[in-house]
Every structure is written in structure tokens, then in C-alpha cells.
Z-matrix of the N, CA and C atoms (Angstrom, degrees):
N
C 1 1.444
C 2 1.522 1 111.75
N 3 1.334 2 119.46 1 -35.78
C 4 1.459 3 122.13 2 -172.12
C 5 1.525 4 113.63 3 -70.27
N 6 1.335 5 119.05 4 -19.98
C 7 1.463 6 119.57 5 -177.36
C 8 1.528 7 112.97 6 -68.85
N 9 1.302 8 118.41 7 -12.08
C 10 1.470 9 120.73 8 179.49
C 11 1.525 10 112.96 9 -86.66
N 12 1.326 11 118.36 10 0.70
C 13 1.457 12 122.53 11 -175.51
C 14 1.514 13 111.51 12 -108.87
N 15 1.355 14 115.34 13 147.11
C 16 1.457 15 120.88 14 -177.93
C 17 1.521 16 110.71 15 -138.12
N 18 1.332 17 114.40 16 150.61
C 19 1.454 18 123.51 17 171.09
C 20 1.523 19 105.85 18 -111.48
N 21 1.327 20 117.07 19 124.30
C 22 1.459 21 121.82 20 -178.20
C 23 1.520 22 108.46 21 -112.38
N 24 1.325 23 116.20 22 132.94
C 25 1.459 24 122.57 23 178.29
C 26 1.525 25 108.92 24 -106.11
N 27 1.331 26 115.34 25 129.17
C 28 1.464 27 122.06 26 177.61
C 29 1.524 28 106.64 27 -138.65
N 30 1.330 29 117.50 28 134.63
C 31 1.463 30 120.75 29 173.74
C 32 1.520 31 109.18 30 -105.93
N 33 1.337 32 114.95 31 146.78
C 34 1.468 33 122.14 32 -178.77
C 35 1.520 34 109.48 33 -127.93
N 36 1.313 35 115.75 34 152.07
C 37 1.464 36 120.85 35 -176.50
C 38 1.522 37 113.50 36 -77.24
N 39 1.328 38 117.15 37 -18.88
C 40 1.461 39 119.59 38 -178.36
C 41 1.525 40 110.21 39 -147.76
N 42 1.312 41 115.43 40 159.04
C 43 1.456 42 120.97 41 177.30
C 44 1.533 43 111.33 42 -66.21
N 45 1.339 44 119.77 43 -42.05
C 46 1.472 45 118.70 44 176.16
C 47 1.537 46 112.80 45 -58.72
N 48 1.334 47 116.97 46 -40.29
C 49 1.464 48 119.26 47 177.95
C 50 1.529 49 110.59 48 -65.95
N 51 1.310 50 117.53 49 -41.74
C 52 1.468 51 121.58 50 178.31
C 53 1.528 52 110.39 51 -59.22
N 54 1.315 53 116.35 52 -43.49
C 55 1.473 54 120.56 53 179.82
C 56 1.526 55 111.25 54 -67.73
N 57 1.318 56 117.44 55 -40.66
C 58 1.468 57 121.44 56 179.83
C 59 1.527 58 110.70 57 -61.36
N 60 1.325 59 116.65 58 -48.09
C 61 1.461 60 121.01 59 -179.92
C 62 1.521 61 110.04 60 -63.60
N 63 1.327 62 117.11 61 -45.28
C 64 1.468 63 121.51 62 -178.60
C 65 1.521 64 111.37 63 -59.25
N 66 1.317 65 116.82 64 -48.20
C 67 1.469 66 120.58 65 -179.38
C 68 1.534 67 111.68 66 -61.81
N 69 1.322 68 116.74 67 -41.42
C 70 1.466 69 120.19 68 179.18
C 71 1.527 70 110.81 69 -62.63
N 72 1.325 71 117.32 70 -42.08
C 73 1.460 72 120.95 71 -179.65
C 74 1.524 73 111.54 72 -63.53
N 75 1.333 74 116.40 73 -40.27
C 76 1.459 75 120.71 74 179.28
C 77 1.531 76 110.06 75 -70.96
N 78 1.319 77 117.51 76 -45.18
C 79 1.470 78 120.97 77 -179.43
C 80 1.521 79 112.38 78 -59.71
N 81 1.328 80 116.98 79 -34.70
C 82 1.467 81 121.34 80 -177.93
C 83 1.527 82 112.58 81 -92.10
N 84 1.322 83 117.60 82 8.40
C 85 1.474 84 123.35 83 -179.86
C 86 1.529 85 112.01 84 57.25
N 87 1.328 86 116.29 85 35.19
C 88 1.466 87 120.96 86 176.43
C 89 1.516 88 110.78 87 -90.94
N 90 1.319 89 116.77 88 -15.86
C 91 1.462 90 123.29 89 177.69
C 92 1.525 91 108.02 90 -146.47
N 93 1.304 92 115.40 91 150.39
C 94 1.468 93 120.13 92 176.15
C 95 1.521 94 110.36 93 -86.59
N 96 1.325 95 116.16 94 -31.33
C 97 1.459 96 121.31 95 -176.07
C 98 1.523 97 108.92 96 -155.90
N 99 1.337 98 115.59 97 141.90
C 100 1.456 99 121.09 98 172.58
C 101 1.520 100 107.47 99 -130.43
N 102 1.313 101 116.60 100 122.61
C 103 1.463 102 121.51 101 172.92
C 104 1.517 103 107.54 102 -95.43
N 105 1.336 104 115.79 103 135.18
C 106 1.460 105 121.28 104 177.83
C 107 1.518 106 107.98 105 -111.49
N 108 1.303 107 116.26 106 122.31
C 109 1.470 108 120.50 107 174.10
C 110 1.521 109 105.94 108 -78.72
N 111 1.347 110 116.51 109 100.49
C 112 1.462 111 119.82 110 -171.77
C 113 1.520 112 113.59 111 -73.23
N 114 1.321 113 117.78 112 -30.12
C 115 1.466 114 119.42 113 174.24
C 116 1.525 115 107.01 114 -73.79
N 117 1.315 116 117.71 115 129.08
C 118 1.471 117 118.83 116 -177.03
C 119 1.532 118 112.53 117 -62.96
N 120 1.311 119 114.44 118 145.04
C 121 1.455 120 122.79 119 171.68
C 122 1.521 121 107.38 120 -94.08
N 123 1.295 122 117.52 121 151.20
C 124 1.458 123 120.07 122 172.01
C 125 1.516 124 107.82 123 -98.25
N 126 1.304 125 116.47 124 119.87
C 127 1.461 126 122.34 125 179.73
C 128 1.513 127 109.20 126 -108.58
N 129 1.320 128 116.05 127 133.21
C 130 1.463 129 122.95 128 175.84
C 131 1.520 130 105.97 129 -121.91
N 132 1.322 131 116.41 130 125.37
C 133 1.461 132 120.52 131 -173.15
C 134 1.527 133 109.92 132 -155.10
N 135 1.323 134 114.65 133 165.55
C 136 1.461 135 120.78 134 175.74
C 137 1.520 136 107.78 135 -99.85
N 138 1.343 137 116.55 136 128.50
C 139 1.460 138 121.85 137 178.73
C 140 1.516 139 108.71 138 -137.84
N 141 1.327 140 115.36 139 119.97
C 142 1.464 141 122.50 140 179.49
C 143 1.526 142 112.07 141 52.65
N 144 1.340 143 114.50 142 43.97
C 145 1.457 144 121.16 143 174.12
C 146 1.518 145 115.83 144 84.59
N 147 1.325 146 118.22 145 -2.23
C 148 1.462 147 121.07 146 -178.99
C 149 1.524 148 110.33 147 -119.45
N 150 1.317 149 115.63 148 147.99
C 151 1.459 150 120.11 149 173.83
C 152 1.522 151 107.88 150 -82.75
N 153 1.329 152 115.31 151 126.13
C 154 1.459 153 122.61 152 -176.34
C 155 1.522 154 109.91 153 -118.49
N 156 1.312 155 116.00 154 157.28
C 157 1.459 156 123.20 155 173.50
C 158 1.520 157 107.33 156 -130.76
N 159 1.336 158 115.91 157 136.75
C 160 1.465 159 119.83 158 179.95
C 161 1.524 160 109.72 159 -146.23
N 162 1.312 161 115.25 160 153.15
C 163 1.456 162 122.03 161 171.45
C 164 1.525 163 106.21 162 -97.15
N 165 1.325 164 116.22 163 126.52
C 166 1.456 165 120.86 164 -175.50
C 167 1.527 166 110.42 165 -135.73
N 168 1.321 167 114.83 166 162.81
C 169 1.461 168 122.14 167 175.94
C 170 1.523 169 107.86 168 -114.12
N 171 1.326 170 115.85 169 132.32
C 172 1.459 171 121.81 170 -175.65
C 173 1.523 172 110.79 171 -95.12
N 174 1.336 173 115.50 172 132.05
C 175 1.459 174 122.07 173 172.26
C 176 1.522 175 108.41 174 -101.64
N 177 1.324 176 116.22 175 133.58
C 178 1.465 177 123.39 176 172.82
C 179 1.526 178 105.40 177 -112.21
N 180 1.314 179 116.24 178 107.21
C 181 1.461 180 122.15 179 -171.03
C 182 1.532 181 109.59 180 -108.33
N 183 1.348 182 115.81 181 123.72
C 184 1.458 183 120.37 182 177.02
C 185 1.523 184 109.29 183 -100.53
N 186 1.334 185 115.71 184 125.34
C 187 1.457 186 120.93 185 -175.31
C 188 1.524 187 110.51 186 -150.64
N 189 1.320 188 115.38 187 -174.33
C 190 1.461 189 121.49 188 176.42
C 191 1.530 190 109.10 189 -113.97
N 192 1.312 191 116.12 190 160.02
C 193 1.467 192 120.24 191 -179.71
C 194 1.524 193 111.27 192 -60.72
N 195 1.310 194 118.17 193 -34.62
C 196 1.475 195 120.33 194 -177.91
C 197 1.523 196 112.64 195 -67.14
N 198 1.317 197 119.29 196 -19.19
C 199 1.462 198 122.80 197 -178.01
C 200 1.535 199 112.86 198 -100.38
N 201 1.333 200 117.89 199 -3.13
C 202 1.465 201 121.32 200 -173.28
C 203 1.527 202 113.93 201 -58.87
N 204 1.317 203 118.52 202 -47.69
C 205 1.473 204 120.89 203 -176.88
C 206 1.525 205 110.85 204 -62.39
N 207 1.319 206 116.55 205 -45.32
C 208 1.473 207 120.37 206 179.26
C 209 1.520 208 110.71 207 -66.33
N 210 1.320 209 116.59 208 -38.81
C 211 1.467 210 121.27 209 178.47
C 212 1.529 211 109.84 210 -62.08
N 213 1.317 212 116.92 211 -46.27
C 214 1.465 213 120.20 212 179.90
C 215 1.533 214 111.14 213 -62.37
N 216 1.330 215 117.26 214 -42.71
C 217 1.476 216 119.97 215 177.77
C 218 1.524 217 111.07 216 -58.99
N 219 1.327 218 116.89 217 -41.82
C 220 1.460 219 120.36 218 -178.44
C 221 1.533 220 110.98 219 -68.38
N 222 1.330 221 117.34 220 -41.77
C 223 1.466 222 120.37 221 176.95
C 224 1.527 223 109.77 222 -60.46
N 225 1.323 224 117.52 223 -46.83
C 226 1.465 225 120.84 224 -179.95
C 227 1.526 226 111.61 225 -62.98
N 228 1.323 227 117.52 226 -35.92
C 229 1.460 228 121.67 227 -179.91
C 230 1.532 229 111.67 228 -66.59
N 231 1.336 230 116.67 229 -38.57
C 232 1.463 231 121.48 230 -173.92
C 233 1.527 232 114.12 231 -93.36
N 234 1.308 233 117.24 232 -18.09
C 235 1.470 234 121.11 233 -171.35
C 236 1.526 235 111.80 234 -79.96
N 237 1.328 236 115.76 235 146.01
C 238 1.471 237 120.78 236 -179.67
C 239 1.529 238 113.06 237 -85.65
N 240 1.338 239 117.91 238 -17.69
C 241 1.466 240 120.23 239 -177.97
C 242 1.522 241 111.34 240 -76.47
N 243 1.319 242 115.18 241 147.38
C 244 1.460 243 121.32 242 173.93
C 245 1.527 244 110.50 243 -63.43
N 246 1.341 245 115.63 244 -40.87
C 247 1.463 246 121.96 245 179.40
C 248 1.528 247 108.81 246 -134.47
N 249 1.332 248 117.73 247 83.47
C 250 1.466 249 118.89 248 -178.39
C 251 1.531 250 112.23 249 -71.44
N 252 1.313 251 114.03 250 151.58
C 253 1.466 252 119.75 251 173.25
C 254 1.517 253 108.14 252 -64.89
N 255 1.328 254 116.26 253 133.12
C 256 1.462 255 122.45 254 174.39
C 257 1.515 256 106.00 255 -148.91
N 258 1.322 257 115.83 256 91.92
C 259 1.462 258 121.70 257 -177.93
C 260 1.515 259 109.34 258 -112.14
N 261 1.317 260 116.47 259 132.75
C 262 1.455 261 122.10 260 -176.93
C 263 1.521 262 109.02 261 -112.63
N 264 1.328 263 114.74 262 124.30
C 265 1.462 264 121.13 263 178.86
C 266 1.525 265 109.28 264 -115.72
N 267 1.335 266 117.89 265 135.48
C 268 1.457 267 119.31 266 176.96
C 269 1.530 268 110.48 267 -72.27
N 270 1.308 269 116.08 268 143.84
C 271 1.460 270 121.38 269 172.46
C 272 1.522 271 105.61 270 -97.73
N 273 1.306 272 116.67 271 108.07
C 274 1.463 273 120.75 272 -173.72
C 275 1.520 274 112.96 273 -83.59
N 276 1.324 275 116.83 274 -20.88
C 277 1.455 276 119.90 275 -178.72
C 278 1.517 277 108.82 276 -163.02
N 279 1.312 278 116.38 277 162.91
C 280 1.456 279 121.56 278 178.01
C 281 1.513 280 110.12 279 171.56
N 282 1.297 281 115.12 280 176.46
C 283 1.456 282 121.14 281 176.79
C 284 1.529 283 109.21 282 -58.93
N 285 1.313 284 117.33 283 125.80
C 286 1.463 285 121.01 284 -179.66
C 287 1.528 286 111.03 285 -60.52
N 288 1.329 287 116.64 286 -37.07
C 289 1.470 288 120.30 287 178.60
C 290 1.532 289 110.18 288 -64.96
N 291 1.333 290 117.38 289 -42.08
C 292 1.467 291 120.70 290 179.89
C 293 1.526 292 110.64 291 -67.01
N 294 1.322 293 116.94 292 -44.57
C 295 1.468 294 120.14 293 -179.64
C 296 1.526 295 111.22 294 -64.75
N 297 1.309 296 116.84 295 -36.54
C 298 1.466 297 120.91 296 175.23
C 299 1.540 298 109.52 297 -61.43
N 300 1.329 299 116.09 298 -42.85
C 301 1.468 300 121.50 299 177.66
C 302 1.532 301 111.22 300 -62.42
N 303 1.333 302 117.38 301 -42.52
C 304 1.476 303 120.42 302 177.03
C 305 1.523 304 109.94 303 -59.13
N 306 1.312 305 116.65 304 -46.35
C 307 1.477 306 120.80 305 -179.09
C 308 1.530 307 110.41 306 -61.81
N 309 1.321 308 117.92 307 -41.94
C 310 1.463 309 121.95 308 -177.98
C 311 1.523 310 112.84 309 -69.99
N 312 1.333 311 117.90 310 -21.71
C 313 1.455 312 121.43 311 -174.08
C 314 1.523 313 114.41 312 -110.14
N 315 1.309 314 117.34 313 12.50
C 316 1.482 315 120.78 314 173.59
C 317 1.510 316 109.04 315 -120.85
């Protein structure tokens, strides 16, 4: 049962943007839950040949594999970045009650 569940990581440039994306994902049943890391993270990365530093907010999105494509489209539609982070991690195990809840709410 657990192989159908995914954790998606997305970073946002601001807390309002993180909240906007999170609410849209929940309203459209693309995710059962989104945790927002409200304290900014410091990200260091290479962009267009230069090393950049940014303060970002991390979204931890719980969803199912069947909703991934729609979830990604919605994130890309709402996100301000040209190339937003969208990393998908498999959930290999977890509370059966929680995973059942994720499935029922996506």
C-alpha cells in the first residue's frame, strides 16, 4: 500500500507564496497535507553560471502517485520561479491509518 504515496519538496521565495500554493493544492485535492517551514532556509545554488544565495520556505507535500502530474502543473502555474524545485520522494512506510487518510484526502 505504501508505494502509492509520495513526499514532494518545493521551495518558495516568500511565506505568502508558500501559503498560496499550499492552500491551492489542498483545495484542489492534489495533496492531503502541506507543511510549511516558516523559518526561512538559506539556499546556495548555481543559477545561470553564478553562485546565488536566497532565503526560501520549504513545502513538504504529502500526496499520492496518481495526483503527481496535476500537482506539478499547479505548482508550476502558481510559482514565481522560472524553474522551481519539485522533488518527489517515495514514502516506503508509515502509519497505515495516516496513509489511508492521505489516500482519502487527495
